[in-house]
C-alpha positions, 0 to 999 in steps of 0.5 A: 087845446081841443077844436072848441077851445080854438073856435072860442078863442077865435070868437073871443078875438072878435068879440075883442076887436068889436068892443075896441073898433065898435066901442070907440065908434059908438062912444062918439054918440056920446060925445056928439050928444054933449057937444052943445048947440049948433054953433059951438057943437059944429065943430066937435060933430064935423070931427065925429063925421070925419073920423068915423066916415070911413068905417062906421058902418064896416065895423059890423063885420066883427058883429056878424062874424062874432055870431055866425062863429056861435050859432055854428060851433054852439049852436044851443048856446046861441038858442039859449041867449037869443030866446032867454035875451030877446028883448035886449038884443033886439033894442040893441039891433034897433039902436044899430038901424036908429044909429045907420038911418040917422046919421045918413039923414043928419048929411042930407037934411033940409033944415036945421031943425031935422038935422038937430033932430036926426043928429040927437037919434043917432047920438041916443042910438049910439048909446043905447046899442052897446048899453043893452049888449052890456046888459046882455052881456052881464046876464051871460057872466052872471049866470041867468041863462039857462042851458035849456034857454027859455030864461027869465026874458026881463030879470035876466038883464034887469039886475045890478050885474046887467045894469053895471055891465051896460053903464060900463059899456056906455062909459068905456066906449065914450073913453075910448072915443074921447081919446080916438077924437082928441087924437084927431083933433090934434093931429088935424091941427084944432088945438083948441078942440083937442084942449076941449076933448082933453079935459072931458075925457079925463073925467070921462076915464077917471068916472068909469075907472071908479065906477068899474072898481067900485062894481065889484063890491054889487056884483059880488053880492049880485052874483057870487061865483061872477065876484069870485072870479073877478077877484080869482083868476081874473084878478091879473086881468083887473089890474092890467086893465086898471093899468091901461086905463091909468096910463092913459089918462097920464098920457091923455094928461101930458097931452101925448095923444097918439100914443094914449090910442095903444094902451087905451085900447088895452084897458079896453080889451083888458075888461072883455077878458076880465068878464071871461075870466071871472065868468068861466065857470057857470053859477047854477044858483042864479040861472035859476033864480042948422044942420050943425056941420 
């Protein structure tokens, strides 16, 4: 292993950690958005604030870690990614800023209407950030970022592979957040809320897993090299991710919420590893084408 491999491994470790901790953080926006009105959703929103409050901004240190490694060790790659994918990357950054601002504003809202507005903005921004990060990953993995940079600023990330990547990023984040929030609700003694989250987490996890498996077919058509990699060297990682996801669902179903966090994080890591394995060889042809609380 040479120095470039060591640096790449260190950077990818940051990607996995950001996907795990930041993903659970962003996924809380889905549960906030679907919690219901002030009366029905207040307990869940209080749980979300309590769960993510201590660490929700600290998770972005992994994003900074990744970007510093990228522009320091691979400046040409950094330039190519940022010039081609400046639209989704800018929208993801906007989501991070809006999310943080509105999370704070909601706590100090003077009226119920303001709290609901800021809460909706917080939840919406929590979803657009992983979506646009997912589209950027899909663009890179499918070979739509040319080495010299300045690829197609729109079609590079508006394509089937990128849109599926964004959808899966949102789905896995919501599932991971659901697993963690369910465990937190049970640990706090609110078993009614834990049961509420349990049933919906099972649905979100099942749907996301089905979409992940079904996505292989359109990815093979849209990005043949990536598709071949997914069914080649990345196939063991796909199997590992699927097994971790199924185990998480079983543990949630059996109300083993604390244990469910372990394979839940493993499934998130497996999906990140899958993209890494499948995208190891660039595709040359595609490169050119109330206060509620």
